[in-house]
C-alpha positions in Angstrom: 265.6 122.6 257.9 262.7 124.3 255.4 261.2 121.6 255.4 261.3 121.3 259.2 260.3 124.4 259.7 256.9 123.6 257.2 256.2 120.7 258.6 256.2 123.2 262.4 253.6 125.6 260.9 251.7 122.8 259.4 250.9 121.4 263.3 250.2 124.7 264.3 247.3 125.2 262.0 244.2 123.7 263.4 241.5 122.6 260.6 237.6 121.2 261.3 237.0 119.1 263.3 234.3 116.3 261.2 231.6 117.6 263.8 231.8 120.8 263.3 232.0 120.5 259.3 228.1 118.6 260.0 226.8 121.4 262.1 227.6 123.9 259.1 226.3 121.5 256.7 223.0 121.4 258.9 222.9 125.1 259.8 223.2 125.4 254.9 220.3 123.0 255.0 218.0 125.0 258.0 218.7 128.0 255.7 218.2 126.7 252.0 214.6 124.9 253.4 213.8 128.7 254.6 214.8 130.1 251.6 212.2 127.2 249.7 209.7 127.5 252.0 209.6 131.8 251.7 210.2 131.1 247.8 207.0 129.2 248.1 205.3 131.2 250.2 205.7 134.2 247.7 205.2 132.2 244.6 202.2 131.0 245.9 200.6 134.1 247.0 201.5 135.8 243.5 199.7 133.3 241.5 196.6 133.9 243.6 197.0 137.4 243.2 197.6 136.4 239.4 194.2 134.1 239.1 192.0 136.7 241.2 193.0 139.8 238.8 192.5 137.0 235.7 189.2 136.6 236.5 188.3 140.2 237.3 189.6 141.1 234.1 187.8 138.0 231.6 184.8 138.9 234.0 184.6 142.6 233.4 185.2 142.2 229.4 181.9 139.7 229.8 180.2 141.8 231.1 181.2 145.6 229.5 179.9 143.3 225.9 177.1 142.4 227.3 176.4 146.3 228.9 177.5 147.7 224.9 174.9 145.3 223.7 171.7 145.7 226.0 172.4 149.5 225.2 171.7 149.0 221.7 168.6 147.0 222.1 165.8 148.3 220.4 167.8 150.8 218.5 166.1 151.7 214.8 168.1 154.1 211.8 166.6 157.3 211.4 168.0 158.0 207.3 168.7 162.0 207.0 167.4 163.6 203.2 171.5 163.7 202.3 171.5 160.2 202.4 169.0 159.6 200.2 169.8 161.5 198.0 173.4 160.2 198.2 172.3 156.8 197.7 169.8 157.9 194.6 172.4 159.0 192.7 174.5 155.5 194.0 171.9 153.4 192.2 171.3 156.4 189.3 170.7 153.0 186.8 166.9 153.0 188.4 165.1 155.8 187.2 165.5 158.7 190.2 167.4 156.3 191.7 166.2 154.2 193.8 164.4 155.6 197.2 165.8 155.2 200.4 162.4 155.4 203.1 163.4 156.7 206.4 163.3 153.8 208.3 164.0 150.1 207.5 161.5 148.6 205.1 161.4 144.8 207.5 158.7 144.0 208.3 158.1 143.6 212.4 157.8 140.2 213.8 156.6 139.5 216.9 157.1 136.2 217.0 153.8 135.0 218.6 153.6 131.8 216.4 157.6 131.4 215.6 159.8 132.9 217.8 162.7 132.3 216.0 161.4 134.7 213.4 161.2 137.5 216.5 162.4 140.9 216.3 161.4 142.1 219.6 163.7 144.1 221.2 164.8 141.9 224.4 163.9 139.1 225.5 165.3 136.8 228.4 164.5 133.1 229.1 165.1 131.9 231.8 166.9 128.5 233.1 167.2 127.8 229.6 170.8 125.9 228.5 171.7 126.1 224.7 170.0 127.7 221.2 167.4 126.1 219.2 168.2 128.6 217.2 171.2 126.8 215.7 172.4 123.7 215.2 174.9 121.5 217.9 178.1 121.2 216.5 178.1 117.6 217.4 176.8 115.1 219.0 178.1 116.3 222.6 176.5 119.6 222.5 172.6 119.1 222.4 170.5 122.4 222.7 169.1 122.1 226.2 165.4 122.6 226.9 164.8 122.7 230.3 167.2 121.8 233.3 165.8 118.3 234.4 167.0 117.2 231.0 170.1 115.0 232.0 173.2 115.6 229.6 174.4 112.3 227.6 177.5 111.4 227.0 179.2 110.1 224.1 178.5 106.8 224.2 175.2 107.3 225.6 175.3 107.2 229.3 173.6 109.5 231.5 175.2 112.6 233.2 173.3 113.6 236.3 175.6 116.1 237.7 174.1 119.0 235.6 170.3 117.6 235.5 169.1 120.1 238.5 171.4 123.0 238.6 170.1 126.4 238.1 172.2 128.0 235.3 171.5 129.9 233.2 169.7 132.3 231.4 169.2 133.3 228.2 169.2 136.8 226.7 168.4 138.0 223.3 169.0 141.2 221.9 167.9 142.5 218.2 168.9 146.6 216.8 168.9 148.0 213.7 172.4 149.5 211.8 172.9 151.3 208.2 175.4 151.0 205.7 174.9 153.1 202.8 177.7 151.5 200.8 175.4 148.3 200.7 172.9 149.4 197.7 171.3 146.4 197.6 170.6 146.0 201.8 171.6 149.1 203.4 169.5 149.2 206.5 170.4 146.4 208.6 169.2 144.4 211.2 170.9 142.1 214.1 170.4 139.6 216.3 172.1 138.4 218.9 171.8 135.7 222.0 173.9 134.9 225.3 173.6 131.6 225.9 174.9 128.9 227.9 176.1 125.1 227.1 178.4 122.5 228.9 181.9 123.0 228.8 183.5 121.0 231.4 184.1 117.2 231.4 182.2 114.6 232.6 183.4 114.0 236.4 184.0 118.3 236.5 181.3 119.4 234.8 181.1 123.4 233.9 179.7 126.5 231.6 180.7 128.5 229.0 178.7 131.5 227.6 178.5 131.2 224.4 177.4 134.2 221.8 175.4 133.9 218.5 175.3 137.1 215.9 172.9 136.7 213.1 171.5 138.9 210.2 168.0 139.7 208.7 168.6 139.3 205.6 165.8 141.3 202.9 167.8 142.3 200.1 166.9 143.7 196.7 168.2 141.8 193.7 170.3 143.4 191.2 168.1 145.1 188.8 165.3 145.5 191.0 164.5 149.4 192.0 161.5 148.5 194.9 162.8 147.1 198.0 161.1 143.3 198.9 158.3 143.2 201.1 159.2 140.3 202.8 162.6 138.0 203.5 162.5 134.9 201.9 165.9 133.4 204.3 165.0 135.6 207.7 167.9 135.0 210.3 170.7 133.9 208.8 174.7 133.5 209.9 176.8 131.7 207.1 175.1 131.5 203.8 176.5 132.3 201.1 175.5 135.0 198.0 176.1 133.6 194.1 179.7 134.3 193.9 180.4 132.0 197.4 181.0 134.3 199.8 179.6 135.4 202.7 176.5 136.9 203.0 176.9 138.5 206.2 181.0 138.2 207.3 180.9 139.3 211.2 178.0 136.9 212.0 179.2 134.2 214.0 177.2 131.3 215.2 178.7 130.2 217.7 181.8 131.2 219.5 182.9 130.7 223.3 183.1 133.9 225.2 183.7 132.7 228.1 184.2 130.0 229.9 183.9 128.6 234.2 180.6 130.2 234.7 178.9 129.3 237.9 175.5 131.2 236.8 174.1 134.0 234.2 171.0 135.6 235.5 169.1 138.2 234.0 165.8 139.9 235.1 164.1 142.6 233.4 162.3 145.8 235.0 160.0 148.9 233.9 160.2 152.1 233.9 159.3 152.2 237.6 162.3 149.7 238.5 159.8 146.9 238.9 160.7 143.3 237.9 158.4 142.5 235.0 157.2 138.9 235.0 154.2 136.3 235.4 152.4 136.7 238.8 151.4 133.2 238.2 154.2 131.5 236.6 157.5 133.9 237.1 158.0 133.9 233.6 159.6 137.0 232.1 158.1 138.6 228.9 158.7 136.0 225.8 157.1 136.1 222.6 155.6 132.2 223.0 155.5 132.1 227.3 155.9 128.3 228.5 154.3 128.7 232.3 150.6 129.7 230.9 150.2 132.9 231.2 150.1 134.5 227.7 149.7 138.1 228.7 152.8 138.7 230.0 154.1 139.3 226.6 152.6 142.2 226.2 155.4 143.6 228.5 158.0 142.8 226.0 158.5 146.5 225.1 157.9 147.6 228.4 161.5 146.7 229.3 163.6 149.4 230.7 166.5 148.0 231.6 168.3 144.6 232.6 169.8 143.6 236.2 172.8 141.2 235.5 174.2 138.8 237.5 176.9 136.5 236.8 179.4 134.4 238.7 182.6 132.8 236.9 185.0 130.3 238.9 188.8 129.8 238.4 189.7 126.6 236.6 191.7 124.9 239.1 192.1 124.7 242.8 192.4 128.0 244.4 192.4 127.2 248.2 194.5 124.8 249.5 191.9 123.1 252.1 188.5 124.4 253.5 188.4 125.8 256.8 185.5 124.8 259.1 182.3 127.2 259.0 184.7 129.7 256.9 183.1 129.0 253.6 179.9 128.7 252.6 178.4 127.9 249.2 177.5 131.4 247.3 174.0 132.0 247.5 172.7 133.3 243.8 170.1 136.0 243.7 166.8 136.6 243.0 164.5 133.7 242.7 167.8 131.3 242.5 166.9 128.2 244.9 169.7 129.1 248.1 171.3 126.2 249.9 171.3 123.6 252.4 174.0 123.8 254.8 175.4 121.1 257.3 179.2 120.5 258.4 180.3 117.1 259.5 184.1 116.9 259.8 185.8 120.4 259.9 184.3 120.2 255.5 181.2 122.5 254.5 178.7 119.9 252.9 175.5 121.1 250.9 172.4 119.9 250.0 172.0 122.4 246.7 169.8 123.3 243.6 172.5 125.6 241.9 175.6 123.7 241.3 177.6 125.7 243.7 179.6 122.6 245.4 180.3 124.1 249.7 183.5 121.8 249.7 185.3 122.6 246.5 188.7 124.9 246.4 187.7 127.5 244.3 187.5 131.2 243.7 184.7 132.4 242.9 183.7 136.0 241.5 180.3 137.5 241.4 178.9 140.6 239.4 176.0 142.9 239.8 175.3 144.7 237.2 171.8 147.2 236.1 171.8 148.0 232.4 168.7 150.8 231.0 168.2 149.8 227.8 168.0 153.6 225.9 166.1 152.4 222.4 163.1 150.9 223.6 159.6 152.2 224.1 155.8 151.6 223.0 155.7 150.4 219.1 159.8 152.3 218.5 161.0 149.4 217.2 157.7 148.2 215.3 
């Protein structure tokens, strides 16, 4: 009897048909697809926001570094009477101690005969890649003197992709410091140079901002009681002393500060806010002008501030597509040559000299800052 009742109950129980099961599978698949699509959209949006924040942060870091150094340009240290007395006590092996001068004993080098010796507070060189004052790290990183010089691949073949671009300017900053604990050379003089070099690959060339920090070496010898009037080594980075230690441990020869830079531009202006450049060659003040207008170097001490314009890009693609007539190449400011845009088959194409490709999918971020040099004036640094 029990088995019969159980069979009757099972007959009354209705199960799922094959069609109902298939419908359930389809609905579940649609829900899973919708959830995955939503996750994908949210994740992509998050990555884009993170990439924007990253490029903005690194841009601000570099700009802050440049602003701090430009404000230091031309700084000259003045020694007080108390410091002079203390220094004489520390060097009592000499009669009455070694006498500190009120200001540094370094001779001022205007660089008119050799720019590599320049002590000028700010020197801006337009459209100059590399740093000729330092040796390249390898054959892949030669110093470049102009924009028409083609980059050379390791095997000797020519790379044309960056031979006609407009990146980047170079800025050189000199300032003084003081360390009373250094009895051989308490006065310090540093020269910082920001410059651009190639960092990308052959197929995707790009630029990086590099920094070098040099030290003017003019120390008295142990046992000498007078300060040397000349320097035998001049600007150094990695020179060693007699004990095998670096004379300037804080100096750097070539350090990558920021990669993926599209353009780096510096424009000097005077106390009236007028751009300082040659009317004939358009060159900014430098010790040895290359454009033929020698008189422009007389305005090196007229610089009161610098307009800095930097454009950065993401390393990887940021956008998924290039809409028709929505994205145009970034027009760089000042005297950078503008691009000529045409539109074909729904994609922007360009004939440009500023190395900004119109049809790529990368995000660009531009920063424009004006920095006032607080320590530059006529003959104050000489």
